[in-house]
C-alpha positions as CSV (number, residue, x, y, z in Angstrom):
1,X,0.0,0.0,0.0
2,X,1.4,3.4,-1.0
3,X,1.0,6.1,1.6
4,X,-0.3,9.5,0.3
5,X,2.3,12.2,-0.4
6,X,0.3,15.1,0.9
7,X,3.0,17.7,0.9
8,X,3.5,17.1,-2.8
9,X,0.0,18.1,-3.8
10,X,-0.8,21.4,-5.4
11,X,-0.7,24.6,-3.3
12,X,-4.0,26.4,-2.9
13,X,-2.2,29.7,-2.4
14,X,0.1,30.2,-5.4
15,X,2.9,31.9,-3.6
16,X,6.6,31.0,-3.6
17,X,8.2,30.3,-0.1
18,X,11.8,31.7,-0.1
19,X,13.1,29.5,2.8
20,X,11.6,26.4,4.5
21,X,13.3,23.6,6.3
22,X,14.4,22.4,9.8
23,X,16.3,23.9,12.7
24,X,17.9,22.4,15.8
25,X,19.2,19.2,14.2
26,X,21.8,17.7,16.5
27,X,24.5,15.8,14.7
28,X,28.3,15.1,15.1
29,X,30.6,16.8,12.6
30,X,34.4,16.6,12.1
31,X,36.3,19.8,13.1
32,X,39.9,20.3,12.3
33,X,42.2,21.3,15.2
34,X,45.8,22.4,14.3
35,X,47.4,20.3,17.1
36,X,45.0,17.3,17.0
37,X,43.7,16.8,13.5
38,X,40.1,16.0,12.9
39,X,37.9,15.7,16.1
40,X,34.3,14.5,16.1
41,X,32.2,17.3,17.7
42,X,28.5,17.7,18.4
43,X,26.9,20.4,16.4
44,X,23.5,22.0,15.8
45,X,22.4,22.4,12.2
46,X,19.8,24.3,10.3
47,X,18.8,23.3,6.7
48,X,16.5,25.3,4.4
49,X,15.5,25.3,0.7
50,X,13.1,27.3,-1.4
51,X,9.6,26.1,-2.4
52,X,7.9,26.8,-5.7
53,X,4.5,28.4,-5.8
54,X,2.9,25.3,-7.3
55,X,3.7,22.7,-4.6
56,X,2.2,22.7,-1.1
57,X,5.2,21.6,0.9
58,X,8.7,20.1,0.9
59,X,9.7,16.7,2.1
60,X,11.0,17.6,5.6
61,X,12.7,14.3,6.2
62,X,14.9,14.8,3.2
63,X,16.5,17.9,4.8
64,X,17.6,15.7,7.7
65,X,18.9,13.2,5.2
66,X,21.2,15.9,3.8
67,X,22.8,16.2,7.3
68,X,23.3,12.4,7.7
69,X,24.7,12.1,4.1
70,X,27.1,15.0,4.0
71,X,28.6,15.3,7.5
72,X,29.6,11.6,8.1
73,X,33.2,11.9,6.8
74,X,36.4,13.6,7.9
75,X,36.6,16.7,5.8
76,X,37.1,20.4,6.3
77,X,33.8,21.7,7.6
78,X,33.5,24.3,4.9
79,X,33.8,21.6,2.2
80,X,31.1,19.6,3.8
81,X,28.8,22.6,3.9
82,X,29.3,23.3,0.2
83,X,28.8,19.6,-0.6
84,X,25.5,19.6,1.4
85,X,24.2,22.6,-0.6
86,X,24.5,20.7,-3.8
87,X,23.0,17.6,-2.3
88,X,20.1,19.6,-0.8
89,X,19.1,21.2,-4.1
90,X,19.3,17.8,-5.9
91,X,17.4,15.9,-3.2
92,X,14.6,18.5,-2.8
93,X,14.5,19.8,-6.4
94,X,15.2,23.4,-5.2
95,X,17.1,26.2,-6.8
96,X,18.2,27.6,-3.4
97,X,19.8,26.2,-0.3
98,X,20.9,27.3,3.2
99,X,22.9,25.2,5.6
100,X,24.3,26.4,9.0
101,X,26.5,24.4,11.3
102,X,27.0,25.8,14.8
103,X,29.4,24.3,17.4
104,X,31.6,24.9,20.4
105,X,35.3,25.1,19.6
106,X,38.2,25.2,22.1
107,X,41.2,27.4,21.4
108,X,44.4,26.4,23.2
109,X,45.8,29.2,25.4
110,X,48.4,29.8,28.1
111,X,47.9,32.0,31.1
112,X,50.2,35.1,30.9
113,X,52.3,34.6,34.0
114,X,51.8,31.1,35.4
115,X,52.0,29.6,31.9
116,X,49.1,27.2,32.7
117,X,47.8,25.6,29.5
118,X,44.0,25.8,29.1
119,X,41.2,26.2,26.6
120,X,39.1,29.2,25.6
121,X,35.6,28.1,24.5
122,X,34.1,30.0,21.6
123,X,31.0,29.6,19.5
124,X,31.7,29.1,15.8
125,X,29.4,28.7,12.8
126,X,29.9,27.8,9.1
127,X,27.1,28.9,6.8
128,X,26.5,28.1,3.2
129,X,23.9,30.0,1.1
130,X,23.1,29.2,-2.5
131,X,20.6,31.4,-4.4
132,X,20.1,30.2,-8.0
133,X,23.7,29.8,-9.2
134,X,25.4,32.1,-6.7
135,X,27.0,30.4,-3.6
136,X,28.5,32.1,-0.6
137,X,30.3,30.7,2.4
138,X,30.4,32.4,5.8
139,X,32.6,31.6,8.8
140,X,31.3,33.2,12.0
141,X,33.2,33.3,15.3
142,X,32.0,34.8,18.5
143,X,35.1,35.7,20.6
144,X,35.0,36.8,24.3
145,X,37.4,39.4,25.7
146,X,37.5,42.0,28.4
147,X,37.1,45.8,27.8
148,X,37.9,48.7,30.2
149,X,35.7,51.7,29.9
150,X,37.6,54.9,28.9
151,X,35.1,57.2,30.5
152,X,35.2,55.4,33.8
153,X,39.0,55.5,33.8
154,X,39.0,59.2,33.1
155,X,36.5,60.4,35.7
156,X,37.8,58.0,38.4
157,X,41.0,60.1,38.7
158,X,43.2,57.1,38.8
159,X,41.1,55.3,41.5
160,X,39.7,52.6,39.2
161,X,37.6,51.8,36.1
162,X,34.9,49.3,35.4
163,X,35.6,46.3,33.2
164,X,33.1,44.6,31.0
165,X,32.9,41.0,29.7
166,X,32.7,41.6,25.9
167,X,32.1,39.7,22.7
168,X,33.1,40.3,19.1
169,X,31.2,38.3,16.4
170,X,33.2,38.3,13.2
171,X,31.8,36.8,9.9
172,X,34.1,36.3,7.0
173,X,32.4,36.1,3.6
174,X,34.0,33.5,1.3
175,X,37.3,33.1,3.3
176,X,40.4,32.8,1.1
177,X,42.6,29.8,1.6
178,X,42.5,28.0,4.9
179,X,41.4,30.4,7.6
180,X,41.2,28.8,11.0
181,X,39.0,29.8,13.9
182,X,42.2,30.7,15.8
183,X,43.0,33.4,13.3
184,X,39.9,35.3,14.1
185,X,40.3,34.8,17.9
186,X,43.9,36.2,17.7
187,X,42.8,39.2,15.6
188,X,40.1,40.1,18.2
189,X,42.3,39.7,21.2
190,X,45.0,41.9,19.6
191,X,42.4,44.7,19.3
192,X,40.9,44.2,22.8
193,X,41.7,45.8,26.1
194,X,42.8,42.3,27.3
195,X,42.0,38.7,26.5
196,X,40.0,36.5,28.9
197,X,41.1,33.1,30.3
198,X,39.3,30.2,32.0
199,X,42.0,29.8,34.7
200,X,44.1,32.7,36.3
201,X,46.4,32.6,39.3
202,X,46.9,35.9,41.2
203,X,49.9,37.0,39.1
204,X,47.9,36.3,36.0
205,X,44.9,38.2,37.3
206,X,47.1,41.2,38.0
207,X,48.6,41.1,34.5
208,X,45.2,40.9,32.8
209,X,43.6,43.7,34.8
210,X,46.6,46.0,34.5
211,X,46.7,45.3,30.7
212,X,43.0,46.2,30.4
213,X,43.4,49.4,32.5
214,X,46.2,50.6,30.3
215,X,44.3,49.9,27.1
216,X,40.7,51.1,27.6
217,X,38.3,50.6,24.6
218,X,34.9,51.8,23.7
219,X,32.7,49.5,21.7
220,X,33.2,51.9,18.8
221,X,37.0,51.6,19.2
222,X,36.8,47.8,19.0
223,X,34.6,47.6,15.9
224,X,36.8,50.1,14.1
225,X,40.0,48.3,15.0
226,X,38.7,44.9,13.9
227,X,37.3,46.3,10.6
228,X,40.5,48.2,9.9
229,X,42.6,45.0,10.3
230,X,40.3,43.0,8.0
231,X,40.4,45.8,5.4
232,X,44.2,46.1,5.5
233,X,44.9,42.4,5.4
234,X,41.9,40.9,3.6
235,X,41.4,37.2,4.2
236,X,37.9,37.0,2.6
237,X,35.7,38.7,0.0
238,X,34.0,40.7,2.8
239,X,33.1,40.7,6.4
240,X,30.6,41.7,9.1
241,X,31.5,42.6,12.7
242,X,29.3,43.0,15.7
243,X,30.8,44.0,19.1
244,X,28.9,43.8,22.4
245,X,30.1,45.1,25.7
246,X,28.0,43.8,28.6
247,X,28.0,46.8,30.8
248,X,29.0,46.2,34.4
249,X,27.3,49.3,35.8
250,X,24.2,49.4,33.5
251,X,21.4,47.0,32.8
252,X,21.8,47.3,29.1
253,X,24.6,46.3,26.6
254,X,26.6,48.6,24.4
255,X,26.7,47.4,20.7
256,X,28.4,48.4,17.5
257,X,28.2,47.0,14.0
258,X,30.2,47.4,10.9
259,X,30.5,45.5,7.6
260,X,32.2,45.7,4.2
261,X,29.0,44.5,2.4
262,X,25.6,45.6,3.6
263,X,23.7,42.9,1.7
264,X,21.9,40.7,4.3
265,X,23.6,42.8,7.1
266,X,20.4,42.9,9.1
267,X,20.2,39.1,9.1
268,X,23.7,38.9,10.5
269,X,23.0,41.5,13.1
270,X,20.1,39.4,14.5
271,X,21.8,36.0,14.1
272,X,24.8,36.7,16.3
């Protein structure tokens, strides 16, 4: 007995759906670490395609099949994402595809004085977008750091300044060559008041707080510094940067945004 294919019937409302699919698919992927090679890591995936105006719905199970088919082997994550776009369009008969892989990545670090080896957890995403025959690949990394408020330092007359846990989300559009997550982390930390660490002994804590105090940064300073470096030494076709300082003496956050390409900029601003 053949079961009815309801979603493949004609649509009563003749309107194209730009993106339809699934979110929150949990699946392991292989991630490349410079010192370890490929490591199998849990990830969360979103998969979308477009739907023509004639058909009522897509076959949702096929979007999950794309994940199982394309992320089972050791391969650079970006290559897997591009491969999944082609398979998605073929499997669902769509002209457009969107695949996003989000995972936790751990950057090896050493505390500045005690030299204790440790890891900095960051959130990283690789996104593939194919619209008709145009394909774009995005690498997005959210990097934590500490910032010292210049205003607070100035008005405290040398008696202190408030620090803020801060984040810079950097998206590279079509990265050139092999750009590692570590490259983006290093770039952000070089622009920040000071980096953050999971483990600090007293000499380390003194080092980090003094470094931040001597290098105060507004949210505007950070977004300009990151953008300037990406423009002077381009490693991609374009970029977006969103900086957030979680104010320690206010309830709100301070946020700044910059990009080299304002196409889909609002989407990025909301996503990160």
